[in-house]
C-alpha positions as CSV (number, residue, x, y, z in Angstrom):
1,M,-63.8,43.9,-20.9
2,K,-65.4,44.5,-24.2
3,I,-63.6,46.7,-26.8
4,H,-65.9,48.6,-29.1
5,P,-65.1,47.9,-32.7
6,G,-64.8,51.6,-33.4
7,R,-61.8,51.8,-31.1
8,L,-59.9,49.3,-33.2
9,L,-60.4,51.2,-36.5
10,P,-57.5,53.7,-35.9
11,A,-55.1,50.8,-35.1
12,V,-56.2,48.8,-38.1
13,F,-55.9,51.9,-40.3
14,C,-52.3,52.4,-39.1
15,L,-51.4,48.8,-39.9
16,L,-52.8,49.2,-43.4
17,L,-51.1,52.5,-44.0
18,F,-47.8,51.4,-42.7
19,P,-47.5,47.6,-43.4
20,A,-43.8,47.6,-43.3
21,A,-43.1,50.3,-40.7
22,S,-39.7,48.7,-39.8
23,T,-38.4,49.6,-43.3
24,F,-38.9,53.3,-42.5
25,A,-36.3,52.9,-39.7
26,Q,-33.6,51.7,-42.1
27,T,-30.8,54.1,-43.0
28,D,-31.0,56.3,-46.0
29,F,-27.8,56.4,-48.0
30,S,-28.8,58.7,-50.7
31,G,-27.1,62.0,-51.0
32,E,-23.9,63.6,-52.2
33,W,-20.7,62.6,-50.5
34,A,-17.1,63.9,-50.5
35,P,-14.2,61.6,-49.8
36,V,-12.4,62.0,-46.4
37,R,-8.7,61.8,-47.4
38,S,-6.1,60.2,-45.2
39,M,-2.8,58.3,-45.5
40,D,-4.7,55.1,-45.5
41,N,-6.5,55.8,-48.7
42,S,-3.9,57.9,-50.6
43,E,-3.9,57.3,-54.3
44,E,-0.2,57.9,-55.1
45,P,1.2,54.4,-55.0
46,W,4.9,53.7,-55.8
47,I,5.5,51.0,-58.4
48,G,6.3,47.8,-56.5
49,D,4.5,48.9,-53.4
50,W,2.1,46.0,-52.7
51,V,2.7,45.9,-49.0
52,G,-0.5,45.2,-47.1
53,L,-2.1,43.3,-50.1
54,P,-2.5,39.5,-49.8
55,L,-1.3,38.8,-53.3
56,N,-0.4,35.2,-53.9
57,E,2.4,34.0,-56.1
58,A,0.3,34.5,-59.3
59,G,-0.8,37.9,-58.1
60,R,2.7,39.1,-57.4
61,A,3.9,37.8,-60.8
62,R,1.1,39.7,-62.5
63,A,1.9,42.9,-60.5
64,E,5.7,42.6,-61.2
65,G,5.1,42.4,-64.9
66,W,3.0,45.5,-65.0
67,D,4.4,48.5,-66.9
68,A,2.8,51.9,-66.2
69,A,3.2,52.7,-69.9
70,I,0.2,50.4,-70.5
71,L,-2.1,53.2,-69.2
72,S,-1.2,55.2,-72.4
73,L,-2.8,52.6,-74.7
74,P,-6.1,53.8,-76.2
75,E,-8.1,50.9,-74.6
76,Y,-6.9,52.0,-71.2
77,Q,-7.2,55.8,-71.4
78,C,-11.0,55.8,-71.1
79,R,-11.2,52.8,-68.9
80,P,-13.5,53.4,-65.9
81,H,-12.6,52.3,-62.4
82,G,-14.4,49.1,-61.4
83,W,-16.4,48.2,-58.2
84,A,-13.4,46.6,-56.5
85,Y,-11.5,49.9,-56.5
86,I,-13.5,53.0,-57.4
87,W,-14.8,53.7,-53.9
88,R,-11.2,54.5,-52.9
89,G,-10.8,56.9,-55.8
90,P,-10.2,60.6,-55.5
91,T,-13.6,61.9,-56.7
92,Q,-16.8,62.7,-54.9
93,M,-19.8,60.4,-55.0
94,R,-23.5,60.7,-55.5
95,I,-25.9,58.0,-54.4
96,S,-29.4,58.3,-55.9
97,K,-32.6,56.3,-55.1
98,E,-34.3,54.3,-57.8
99,I,-38.0,54.1,-56.8
100,D,-40.6,51.9,-58.4
101,P,-43.2,54.3,-59.9
102,F,-46.2,52.0,-58.9
103,T,-45.3,50.5,-55.5
104,R,-43.1,53.5,-54.5
105,E,-40.7,51.0,-53.0
106,L,-36.9,51.4,-53.1
107,V,-35.7,49.2,-56.0
108,A,-32.0,50.2,-56.0
109,Y,-29.3,52.7,-54.9
110,Q,-27.4,54.1,-57.8
111,P,-23.9,55.2,-56.8
112,E,-21.9,57.2,-59.3
113,W,-18.4,58.8,-59.4
114,H,-16.6,61.0,-61.9
115,Q,-14.9,58.0,-63.6
116,S,-17.5,55.3,-63.3
117,T,-20.1,53.4,-65.3
118,N,-23.6,52.5,-64.1
119,M,-23.3,50.5,-60.8
120,P,-26.8,49.8,-59.4
121,V,-27.2,48.2,-56.0
122,Y,-30.4,46.2,-56.1
123,L,-32.6,45.8,-53.1
124,D,-35.6,44.2,-54.7
125,G,-34.4,40.6,-54.3
126,R,-34.0,39.9,-58.0
127,E,-32.1,36.9,-59.1
128,P,-28.5,37.3,-60.3
129,P,-27.7,36.9,-64.0
130,P,-26.5,33.5,-65.3
131,A,-22.8,32.6,-64.7
132,E,-22.1,33.0,-68.5
133,T,-23.4,36.6,-68.6
134,A,-20.8,39.1,-69.7
135,H,-18.9,40.8,-66.8
136,T,-18.9,44.5,-66.4
137,W,-16.9,47.2,-64.5
138,G,-19.8,47.6,-62.0
139,G,-20.7,43.9,-61.9
140,F,-24.0,42.7,-60.4
141,S,-24.8,43.9,-56.9
142,K,-27.5,42.6,-54.6
143,A,-28.1,44.1,-51.2
144,T,-29.7,43.0,-48.0
145,W,-30.3,44.8,-44.7
146,E,-28.5,43.8,-41.5
147,G,-30.2,46.1,-39.1
148,N,-29.2,49.6,-40.3
149,I,-26.2,48.3,-42.2
150,L,-26.5,47.5,-45.9
151,R,-24.7,44.4,-47.0
152,I,-23.9,44.2,-50.7
153,Q,-22.7,41.1,-52.6
154,T,-21.1,41.8,-56.0
155,D,-20.0,39.4,-58.7
156,H,-19.8,39.4,-62.6
157,L,-16.9,41.8,-62.4
158,K,-14.3,42.5,-65.0
159,E,-10.6,42.1,-64.1
160,D,-9.6,45.2,-62.3
161,Y,-6.8,46.8,-60.2
162,V,-7.0,47.1,-56.4
163,R,-4.0,49.4,-56.4
164,R,-3.1,51.5,-59.4
165,N,0.4,50.1,-59.7
166,G,-0.2,46.6,-61.2
167,A,-2.0,44.9,-58.2
168,M,-4.9,43.1,-59.8
169,V,-7.9,41.0,-59.1
170,S,-9.3,38.6,-61.7
171,D,-12.8,38.4,-63.2
172,Q,-13.5,35.6,-60.7
173,A,-13.3,38.0,-57.8
174,T,-16.3,38.7,-55.6
175,V,-16.8,41.6,-53.3
176,T,-18.7,41.9,-50.1
177,T,-19.5,45.6,-49.2
178,F,-20.9,47.2,-46.1
179,W,-22.4,50.7,-46.0
180,I,-22.6,52.1,-42.5
181,R,-23.9,55.6,-41.9
182,R,-23.4,57.6,-38.7
183,G,-24.9,61.0,-39.1
184,D,-23.1,62.9,-41.9
185,Y,-20.5,60.2,-42.3
186,L,-20.6,57.1,-44.5
187,T,-18.2,54.2,-43.8
188,W,-17.6,52.0,-46.8
189,I,-16.0,48.6,-46.2
190,N,-14.9,46.3,-49.0
191,I,-13.9,42.6,-48.6
192,V,-12.5,41.3,-51.9
193,N,-12.1,37.6,-52.5
194,D,-10.2,36.3,-55.5
195,P,-9.2,32.7,-56.0
196,L,-6.7,33.5,-58.7
197,Y,-4.6,36.5,-57.3
198,L,-5.3,36.7,-53.6
199,S,-4.3,34.2,-50.9
200,E,-6.6,35.9,-48.3
201,P,-9.5,38.3,-48.4
202,L,-8.5,41.9,-49.0
203,I,-10.3,44.1,-46.4
204,R,-10.2,47.9,-46.6
205,S,-12.4,50.8,-45.7
206,A,-12.9,54.4,-46.6
207,E,-14.9,57.4,-45.3
208,Y,-17.2,59.8,-47.0
209,K,-18.8,63.0,-45.5
210,L,-22.2,64.3,-46.6
211,S,-21.7,67.4,-48.7
212,V,-24.6,69.0,-50.6
213,N,-24.1,70.5,-54.0
214,Q,-21.3,68.2,-55.0
215,Q,-20.4,68.2,-58.7
216,V,-20.1,64.8,-60.3
217,P,-19.5,65.7,-63.9
218,A,-19.6,63.5,-67.0
219,H,-16.4,61.8,-68.0
220,P,-16.0,62.5,-71.8
221,C,-12.9,60.8,-73.1
222,T,-11.2,60.5,-76.5
223,A,-8.5,57.9,-76.8
224,V,-5.3,58.5,-78.8
225,F,-2.0,56.8,-79.3
226,E,0.6,58.3,-76.9
227,G,4.1,57.2,-77.6
228,V,3.6,53.4,-77.5
229,E,4.2,51.6,-80.8
230,K,0.9,50.4,-82.3
231,G,0.3,46.7,-81.4
232,A,2.9,46.7,-78.5
233,V,1.8,45.8,-75.0
234,P,4.0,47.4,-72.4
235,H,5.2,44.8,-69.8
236,Y,8.2,43.5,-67.8
237,L,9.4,39.9,-68.0
238,P,9.9,38.0,-64.6
239,N,12.7,39.6,-62.5
240,E,13.2,42.5,-64.9
241,N,11.1,45.2,-63.3
242,P,13.7,47.9,-62.5
243,F,11.5,49.7,-60.0
244,L,11.3,46.9,-57.4
245,K,14.7,47.9,-56.1
246,D,13.4,51.4,-55.3
247,I,10.6,50.1,-53.1
248,R,13.0,47.7,-51.3
249,V,15.3,50.6,-50.4
250,R,12.4,52.8,-49.4
251,Y,10.9,50.3,-46.9
252,G,14.1,48.3,-46.1
253,I,12.7,45.1,-47.7
254,P,15.6,42.5,-48.1
255,G,16.4,41.2,-51.5
256,G,14.5,38.0,-52.4
257,Q,11.6,38.9,-50.1
258,P,8.3,39.8,-51.8
259,T,7.2,43.4,-51.7
260,G,3.6,42.3,-51.0
261,G,1.6,39.2,-49.8
262,A,-0.5,38.1,-46.9
263,D,2.4,38.3,-44.4
264,S,2.8,42.1,-45.1
265,M,-0.7,42.7,-43.9
266,Y,0.2,42.2,-40.2
267,P,2.3,44.2,-37.7
268,E,4.8,41.4,-37.3
269,Y,6.0,42.1,-40.9
270,K,7.8,45.2,-39.7
271,K,10.2,43.0,-37.8
272,T,11.5,41.5,-41.1
273,L,12.4,44.9,-42.5
274,G,15.8,46.5,-42.5
275,P,16.8,50.2,-42.4
276,S,14.5,52.4,-44.6
277,N,15.2,55.6,-46.5
278,W,11.6,56.6,-46.3
279,T,10.2,59.3,-44.0
280,A,6.6,60.4,-43.7
281,G,5.6,62.8,-46.4
282,D,8.6,62.0,-48.5
283,K,8.0,62.7,-52.2
284,K,11.5,62.3,-53.4
285,G,13.3,59.3,-54.9
286,A,12.4,57.1,-57.8
287,T,8.8,57.6,-58.9
288,G,8.7,55.0,-61.6
289,A,7.1,55.3,-65.0
290,S,3.9,56.6,-63.4
291,G,5.7,59.7,-62.1
292,V,4.0,59.5,-58.7
293,A,5.1,58.6,-55.2
294,G,3.4,57.8,-51.9
295,I,1.6,55.0,-50.0
296,D,-1.7,53.4,-50.9
297,P,-2.3,50.6,-48.3
């Protein structure tokens, strides 16, 4: 059967008009998102509570030497949250599209929070910066599609906390992030690898809900000296952190047993614990220098 050339024109026209039609089926993550709060992403950690974090010996030593008074130093007061942590922060998020003005293709997503710096997620296949390039709070993020899921690889990060009570990852850390959208909900999964402070990958997730007209204000900040002697760096020497005993009492962690580490990530860890003085919703007891209490798994 012969097909008249004229009948092919509409099909050819469609192919020319939509050369990458499959890309139109990919998920759109732009919008304004409010965090869905839960116990699993509470931001009120007790000092010494590193349960559920795979800190190695060096990571625990770093955490145990942390003094909350360091947050009062001028260089810390205006410090933004980094990529390894900010997605678990308490503020709403806006994800904007960066579109190439000539090709009209999506170049990058631009997520921003109240206390963040520029953190573009590039989708244009650009090469990463050289290894010796200065690290930033947002790092360098390159994304690829896995079906409708966006996989993001991030490196070139500054040293940053993964829990705001001294648990840190080094500037050698890399982060694999997955964005998954189901209707008005965005699931954010972070997998942090750090050869210096973590013995295993740290895997955590959080949820956001689409919410129009969110306010993501600027974060003006003026640093001042607040009660810490100029030139001093607050810290604790090994085995001198006075707040570790409080978290042991709270969870029933025996003396001499670490208050964090890979073993504490798994259900079997509960069998090693003794009687605990903690009950759900408890806000009493020693709060440490930070003046806060709670759980931040």
